[in-house]
ROMARVEX-942620 format. One line per 3 residues: number of its first residue (from 0); their letters; for each residue x, y, z of C-alpha. Coordinates in Angstrom, 2 decimals, padded with zeros to 5 digits, m for minus. Layout:
// ROMARVEX-942620
NUM	A	X/Y/Z ~ ...
// end
This chain:
// ROMARVEX-942620
0	MKI	032.53/052.81/m002.92 ~ 032.10/055.57/m000.38 ~ 028.48/055.88/000.65
3	ITG	027.37/059.49/001.13 ~ 024.48/059.90/003.53 ~ 022.88/062.63/005.62
6	ITS	021.40/065.99/004.76 ~ 024.67/067.86/005.07 ~ 026.61/065.53/002.71
9	RRW	023.69/065.49/000.22 ~ 023.57/069.28/000.10 ~ 027.35/069.42/m000.22
12	KCK	027.15/067.05/m003.20 ~ 024.36/069.11/m004.80 ~ 026.43/072.28/m004.36
15	QIV	029.21/070.51/m006.27 ~ 026.73/069.80/m009.05 ~ 025.67/073.43/m009.24
18	LLL	029.29/074.63/m009.28 ~ 030.06/072.21/m012.09 ~ 027.14/073.54/m014.13
21	LFI	028.32/077.08/m013.52 ~ 031.69/076.09/m014.95 ~ 030.11/074.48/m018.00
24	FPE	027.62/077.28/m018.69 ~ 029.31/080.52/m017.59 ~ 027.58/082.50/m020.31
27	SYG	024.31/082.18/m018.42 ~ 025.71/084.11/m015.47 ~ 026.67/087.51/m016.79
30	QSS	029.35/086.99/m019.44 ~ 027.28/087.96/m022.50 ~ 025.08/090.78/m023.65
33	GVR	022.04/091.85/m021.67 ~ 019.60/090.36/m024.16 ~ 021.49/087.04/m024.27
36	NHY	021.78/087.08/m020.46 ~ 018.03/087.42/m020.09 ~ 017.39/084.64/m022.60
39	IKN	019.88/082.18/m021.10 ~ 018.87/083.00/m017.54 ~ 015.28/082.03/m018.20
42	SDE	015.80/079.40/m020.93 ~ 015.68/076.40/m018.61 ~ 012.31/077.46/m017.27
45	TLA	010.54/077.04/m020.58 ~ 009.26/073.94/m022.35 ~ 009.84/072.91/m025.96
48	DGK	007.07/075.22/m027.23 ~ 008.74/078.22/m025.61 ~ 006.02/078.60/m023.01
51	PFH	006.95/078.62/m019.27 ~ 006.88/075.36/m017.34 ~ 004.07/075.35/m014.77
54	FWS	005.98/075.44/m011.50 ~ 004.36/074.81/m008.11 ~ 005.85/074.71/m004.60
57	EKT	005.03/073.63/m001.09 ~ 003.33/076.38/000.94 ~ 002.33/074.40/004.02
60	SYR	002.56/075.84/007.57 ~ 002.47/072.55/009.44 ~ m000.05/072.67/012.24
63	RTY	001.28/069.54/013.94 ~ 004.60/067.69/014.06 ~ 005.08/064.08/015.12
66	YVD	008.42/062.58/016.08 ~ 009.99/059.17/015.48 ~ 013.13/058.11/017.36
69	KNN	013.88/054.40/017.47 ~ 016.90/054.96/019.68 ~ 015.01/056.81/022.38
72	PVA	014.54/054.43/025.39 ~ 010.92/055.52/025.83 ~ 010.04/055.23/022.14
75	NDT	006.89/053.21/021.50 ~ 004.29/053.12/018.78 ~ 001.58/053.51/021.44
78	NSG	002.99/056.90/022.42 ~ 001.56/060.25/021.42 ~ 004.39/060.89/018.95
81	SAS	005.59/064.03/020.76 ~ 009.25/064.96/021.00 ~ 009.42/063.61/024.56
84	HPF	007.31/060.49/023.79 ~ 008.19/059.62/020.17 ~ 007.03/056.72/018.03
87	RTI	009.43/053.87/017.49 ~ 008.62/053.32/013.83 ~ 007.88/055.63/010.91
90	SAA	004.95/053.37/010.04 ~ 003.15/054.44/013.20 ~ 003.21/058.04/012.04
93	AKI	002.20/057.10/008.47 ~ m001.03/055.63/009.78 ~ m002.25/058.80/011.39
96	LKP	m000.71/061.75/009.49 ~ m003.36/064.12/008.12 ~ m003.15/066.97/005.61
99	GER	m001.09/069.82/007.06 ~ 000.92/067.53/009.35 ~ 004.51/066.22/009.25
102	VLI	006.80/063.76/010.94 ~ 010.41/064.48/011.91 ~ 012.52/061.34/012.04
105	RGG	015.57/061.16/014.30 ~ 018.77/059.56/013.08 ~ 019.17/055.78/012.85
108	IYR	018.62/052.72/010.65 ~ 014.98/051.84/010.20 ~ 014.06/048.47/008.64
111	EVI	010.42/048.83/007.63 ~ 008.00/049.65/004.82 ~ 006.27/053.00/005.10
114	RPA	002.70/052.92/003.79 ~ 001.05/056.32/004.02 ~ m002.63/056.02/004.74
117	QGG	m003.50/059.53/003.55 ~ m002.26/062.17/001.12 ~ m002.35/065.94/001.42
120	EGP	m004.99/068.24/m000.05 ~ m002.91/070.90/m001.84 ~ 000.39/072.85/m001.74
123	DKM	m000.79/074.48/001.47 ~ m001.88/071.19/003.08 ~ 000.81/068.67/002.29
126	ISY	001.92/065.69/004.42 ~ 005.69/065.65/004.97 ~ 008.16/062.94/005.97
129	EAF	011.45/064.57/006.97 ~ 014.80/063.63/008.42 ~ 015.53/065.54/011.63
132	PGE	017.91/068.40/010.69 ~ 021.51/067.34/010.76 ~ 020.85/063.63/011.39
135	DVI	021.23/060.63/009.07 ~ 017.99/058.71/008.60 ~ 018.47/055.42/006.69
138	IKG	015.57/053.15/005.78 ~ 016.60/049.69/004.60 ~ 014.74/046.87/002.94
141	SVE	017.12/044.31/004.42 ~ 017.65/042.38/007.64 ~ 020.91/041.47/009.29
144	LNP	021.80/037.78/009.25 ~ 023.38/036.36/012.38 ~ 026.83/034.96/011.47
147	EHF	026.38/032.28/014.12 ~ 023.46/030.85/012.15 ~ 025.68/030.00/009.19
150	SVS	027.11/026.50/008.90 ~ 029.36/024.74/006.41 ~ 027.28/023.72/003.35
153	KHW	026.40/020.07/002.91 ~ 024.53/017.90/000.38 ~ 025.59/019.93/m002.62
156	IFT	028.50/019.59/m005.07 ~ 030.30/022.88/m005.55 ~ 033.42/021.79/m007.42
159	KHE	032.86/018.29/m008.91 ~ 032.10/019.28/m012.47 ~ 033.87/018.94/m015.80
162	AYT	034.82/022.60/m015.71 ~ 035.07/023.03/m011.97 ~ 037.34/020.61/m010.12
165	EES	039.27/020.84/m006.88 ~ 042.38/021.46/m008.99 ~ 040.80/024.49/m010.65
168	VNQ	041.02/026.63/m007.51 ~ 044.06/027.81/m005.61 ~ 042.86/026.63/m002.21
171	PVI	040.10/024.43/m000.77 ~ 036.69/025.97/m001.41 ~ 034.71/026.71/001.73
174	IWE	030.98/027.29/001.22 ~ 028.61/028.34/004.00 ~ 024.85/027.97/004.10
177	YSF	022.09/029.96/005.77 ~ 018.45/028.90/006.10 ~ 015.65/031.47/006.33
180	DGT	012.85/030.57/008.69 ~ 010.22/032.61/006.83 ~ 009.66/035.26/009.51
183	EFD	012.03/037.61/007.70 ~ 009.83/038.12/004.65 ~ 006.37/039.35/005.72
186	GYN	004.68/037.91/002.63 ~ 007.40/038.69/000.08 ~ 010.48/036.54/m000.42
189	PFG	012.78/038.02/m003.11 ~ 015.06/034.98/m002.93 ~ 012.19/032.83/m004.12
192	MLN	011.26/035.08/m007.11 ~ 012.96/035.57/m010.44 ~ 013.97/039.01/m011.77
195	ILH	012.10/038.51/m015.01 ~ 009.56/041.21/m015.88 ~ 005.83/040.49/m015.62
198	DRE	004.91/041.81/m019.07 ~ 007.30/040.09/m021.49 ~ 005.74/041.24/m024.74
201	YLQ	008.97/042.81/m025.99 ~ 011.46/040.34/m024.49 ~ 012.95/038.26/m027.35
204	YQK	014.02/035.08/m025.62 ~ 016.02/033.66/m028.55 ~ 018.11/036.79/m028.96
207	VRM	018.60/037.97/m025.40 ~ 021.03/036.66/m022.80 ~ 018.56/035.44/m020.19
210	DPH	020.89/034.96/m017.20 ~ 020.03/038.33/m015.57 ~ 016.33/037.55/m015.86
213	FRR	016.65/034.14/m014.24 ~ 018.59/035.29/m011.20 ~ 016.69/035.84/m007.98
216	RGM	015.57/039.27/m006.83 ~ 017.23/038.90/m003.44 ~ 020.56/040.70/m002.79
219	LFL	023.22/039.95/m000.22 ~ 025.50/042.61/001.26 ~ 028.82/042.17/003.12
222	NGK	029.76/045.31/005.05 ~ 027.46/047.33/002.78 ~ 028.82/045.98/m000.55
225	PLE	026.75/043.69/m002.77 ~ 027.81/040.10/m003.36 ~ 027.56/038.55/m006.82
228	QVL	024.85/036.00/m007.42 ~ 025.48/032.88/m009.53 ~ 022.96/030.57/m011.12
231	KPV	024.63/027.19/m010.39 ~ 026.34/025.95/m007.22 ~ 029.43/024.85/m009.14
234	ELA	030.03/028.46/m010.20 ~ 031.04/029.30/m006.62 ~ 034.33/027.45/m007.18
237	EKE	035.77/030.16/m009.41 ~ 034.49/033.16/m007.36 ~ 037.47/033.84/m005.09
240	QGA	036.15/037.35/m004.37 ~ 032.88/035.90/m003.11 ~ 029.43/034.96/m004.46
243	FWV	026.19/033.32/m003.41 ~ 023.77/030.84/m004.85 ~ 020.07/030.35/m003.95
246	EHN	018.32/026.96/m003.70 ~ 015.17/026.42/m005.80 ~ 012.63/027.38/m003.16
249	GMR	014.43/030.51/m001.99 ~ 014.69/029.44/001.61 ~ 018.40/028.60/001.77
252	IHV	021.41/030.43/000.40 ~ 024.98/029.17/m000.05 ~ 027.75/031.74/000.28
255	RFP	031.40/031.77/m000.62 ~ 032.91/034.60/001.33 ~ 035.79/036.56/m000.23
258	LNS	039.11/034.68/m000.16 ~ 037.49/031.89/001.89 ~ 036.88/034.13/004.84
261	SPS	034.09/033.36/007.31 ~ 030.67/034.84/008.19 ~ 032.00/036.30/011.43
264	DYT	034.22/038.71/009.46 ~ 031.24/040.70/008.14 ~ 028.00/042.46/008.76
267	IEA	025.70/040.46/006.50 ~ 022.46/041.92/005.17 ~ 019.84/040.25/002.98
270	TVR	017.08/042.10/001.17 ~ 013.63/041.02/002.26 ~ 011.40/043.82/000.94
273	EQL	010.24/044.90/m002.48 ~ 009.61/048.55/m001.71 ~ 010.20/050.99/001.16
276	FVP	007.81/053.90/000.70 ~ 004.49/053.10/m001.00 ~ 000.94/054.23/m000.12
279	QKY	m001.74/051.79/000.90 ~ m003.98/052.92/m001.94 ~ m003.64/054.42/m005.39
282	GLG	m003.81/058.08/m006.27 ~ m002.64/059.87/m003.13 ~ m001.31/063.36/m003.68
285	YIR	000.72/066.13/m002.06 ~ 003.23/063.99/m000.15 ~ 006.75/065.29/000.58
288	ISG	009.82/063.21/001.38 ~ 012.94/065.07/002.44 ~ 016.45/064.23/003.56
291	ITF	016.10/060.45/003.91 ~ 018.26/057.60/002.57 ~ 016.41/054.59/001.11
294	SQC	018.54/051.52/000.50 ~ 018.65/047.77/m000.28 ~ 015.46/046.45/m001.87
297	GNG	014.85/043.24/m003.80 ~ 012.38/044.43/m006.46 ~ 011.80/042.77/m009.84
300	FPV	012.51/044.03/m013.32 ~ 009.91/046.43/m014.76 ~ 007.20/046.30/m015.95
303	PQR	005.32/046.82/m013.73 ~ 007.41/049.67/m012.42 ~ 007.75/049.15/m008.66
306	GII	010.50/051.33/m007.16 ~ 012.00/051.62/m003.71 ~ 009.86/054.79/m003.55
309	SSS	006.50/054.56/m005.35 ~ 003.82/057.21/m005.66 ~ 001.31/054.41/m006.44
312	RGN	m000.16/056.36/m009.34 ~ m000.31/059.49/m007.20 ~ 000.19/063.16/m007.98
315	HWI	002.04/066.25/m006.69 ~ 004.76/064.50/m004.73 ~ 008.00/066.21/m003.75
318	IED	011.13/064.01/m003.31 ~ 014.09/066.16/m002.37 ~ 017.53/065.92/m000.75
321	CTI	017.21/062.12/m000.52 ~ 019.51/059.24/m001.43 ~ 017.98/056.25/m003.20
324	EWA	020.43/053.40/m003.67 ~ 020.94/049.67/m004.05 ~ 017.74/048.71/m005.74
327	NSL	017.90/045.32/m007.40 ~ 015.84/046.93/m010.13 ~ 014.27/050.38/m009.85
330	GID	014.85/053.35/m007.56 ~ 011.67/055.50/m007.98 ~ 008.41/055.04/m009.87
333	LGN	006.07/058.00/m010.31 ~ 003.61/056.87/m012.93 ~ 000.92/054.40/m013.73
336	EMW	003.16/051.31/m013.24 ~ 002.26/049.71/m016.61 ~ 000.06/050.13/m019.67
339	YTP	m002.71/047.75/m018.63 ~ m003.92/050.01/m015.82 ~ m006.48/052.85/m015.96
342	FEP	m004.93/056.27/m015.49 ~ m005.62/057.90/m012.14 ~ m007.09/061.44/m012.35
345	GLG	m004.44/064.14/m012.15 ~ m001.52/061.70/m012.46 ~ 001.90/063.41/m012.40
348	YHI	003.02/066.95/m011.41 ~ 005.82/065.55/m009.23 ~ 009.04/067.33/m008.23
351	VRR	012.29/065.32/m007.95 ~ 015.22/067.52/m006.97 ~ 018.65/067.48/m005.31
354	NII	018.66/063.71/m004.85 ~ 021.39/061.15/m005.26 ~ 019.99/058.16/m007.17
357	RNC	022.57/055.44/m007.61 ~ 023.47/051.76/m007.73 ~ 020.10/050.69/m009.22
360	GIG	020.15/047.53/m011.33 ~ 017.73/048.61/m014.04 ~ 016.58/052.23/m013.64
363	GLQ	016.80/055.27/m011.41 ~ 013.52/057.06/m012.13 ~ 010.63/055.78/m014.20
366	ALG	007.10/056.92/m014.93 ~ 004.35/055.81/m017.30 ~ 002.35/059.01/m017.64
369	ANS	005.06/061.54/m016.81 ~ 002.77/064.56/m016.91 ~ 004.33/067.91/m015.91
372	LLV	007.22/066.41/m013.93 ~ 010.11/068.61/m012.78 ~ 013.39/066.66/m012.45
375	EDN	016.24/068.96/m011.47 ~ 019.67/069.12/m009.82 ~ 019.92/065.31/m009.22
378	LFE	022.89/062.99/m009.48 ~ 022.21/059.68/m011.28 ~ 025.12/057.23/m011.18
381	NIG	026.01/053.53/m011.43 ~ 022.69/052.47/m012.92 ~ 021.97/049.54/m015.24
384	WQN	024.45/046.97/m013.90 ~ 021.95/044.11/m014.16 ~ 022.78/044.03/m017.90
387	AEQ	019.17/043.56/m019.06 ~ 019.05/046.38/m021.56 ~ 017.33/044.38/m024.25
390	AWE	014.24/044.01/m022.11 ~ 013.86/047.69/m023.19 ~ 013.03/049.09/m019.76
393	SGA	016.49/050.29/m018.61 ~ 017.64/053.86/m018.10 ~ 018.75/056.34/m015.46
396	IKF	015.52/058.10/m016.40 ~ 012.86/056.32/m018.51 ~ 009.47/057.88/m019.19
399	HKA	006.46/056.88/m021.24 ~ 003.81/059.43/m022.22 ~ 005.92/062.31/m021.00
402	VNT	003.97/065.53/m021.45 ~ 005.05/069.06/m020.46 ~ 007.96/067.61/m018.46
405	LIR	011.17/069.48/m017.65 ~ 014.48/067.67/m016.99 ~ 017.24/070.14/m016.20
408	RNI	020.61/070.52/m014.47 ~ 021.12/066.84/m013.64 ~ 024.35/064.81/m013.80
411	FRN	024.40/061.32/m015.30 ~ 027.57/059.29/m014.88 ~ 028.65/055.65/m015.08
414	IVY	025.40/054.39/m016.64 ~ 025.95/050.91/m018.10 ~ 023.69/048.74/m020.28
417	APG	021.20/051.65/m020.22 ~ 020.71/055.11/m021.66 ~ 020.98/058.25/m019.52
420	IWL	017.49/059.50/m020.49 ~ 014.95/057.62/m022.54 ~ 011.59/059.14/m023.42
423	DYL	010.01/056.03/m024.81 ~ 007.16/055.89/m027.26 ~ 003.44/056.52/m026.46
426	SNK	002.94/060.13/m027.24 ~ 005.70/062.20/m025.65 ~ 004.77/065.86/m026.08
429	NCR	006.34/069.24/m025.39 ~ 009.14/068.10/m023.05 ~ 012.44/069.86/m022.40
432	ITR	015.79/068.28/m021.59 ~ 018.37/070.99/m020.91 ~ 021.63/071.70/m019.10
435	NVF	022.29/068.16/m018.09 ~ 025.76/066.59/m017.97 ~ 026.38/063.05/m019.28
438	TGI	029.59/061.06/m018.82 ~ 030.41/057.37/m018.92 ~ 027.22/056.25/m020.64
441	SS	027.61/052.83/m022.28 ~ 024.25/051.84/m023.81
// end
């Protein structure tokens, strides 16, 4: 799959979406009577009751700009954060940004978790995290594994089984092992944790295929493409295109590389983080994220909802022109995480627009308490591949308690084992879903 990154490519993709919508709805752009024109032109700005959606927008004139540039030879987190003396990590800026300030991030791959210490104070005093214009900023929840640290696997049987014998494969099976030393994880080891959701009230064990739930949260990537995970070592024998298996304690993995190739043939990445952008405390508001790619996280199945990007029960966030991809579970969560938590004051009022949200195992965008959300002009694709639909938490978009929310002009394609949009129970009121395109939905 071709990975599209960068502000330019994202905007180009969004222009394609707009052009497609123009083609599908030409009557809204001057091909009907004046009265009908006026109605259609404004129809996607109203809610189900016919009243206008309450729009808001950023109005901040940023009084200070910090810079992050990991590739600058003088970059250091003890610097002032100026253009000539930038920070090395985004986290350094996140610790000090105040309302009315922003950080511009130069191009590169950053492997860190950003934990904003503060939120903004209003549309005119937001805090903004932005990719430097024209440059690709990629934040990953993975680390690279050194191919030289792999060795041929020992002490395990990979083919001696009644269904898996040496004769069952076309050529000798070569399995490699890699041992983590623990320093990669910073308190969270997805290879030692199961996918299974924390609140299992609705999971019917006797009726549901449990394999997806019992796999580990950790993901392995070869040259940017995910490798299949198996539950038993003997299953590696039949996986000529490659697979991996995790030992019980999550500290050693065994890998069959495609067509019995070797570790040195690949850039190997392993997910080591649950989330990538999540505030230190609940309820922060008026944060903007623009033009950044977030990729490769080993999060667990919801609930709780814990996305690659999480507002941590915040309000008035803007997420725009970003790419969110390769979540083991969930791309973005913008609500109250689960139903056993007290609702934060002012929860909701988020804007999610012109993003590419793709390759997420369970869901693209979720929120419990989706109050006055605007979700527009996004592309949702290749979501739901974990095949855990009967846990009842899958969907490109899945909201609970959605009130006065507008979902318009989005494209949903190649959504498997999940619906395109699911407004679940718990008092959905006065929401509008309009001018969206759905294709390849297999729920």
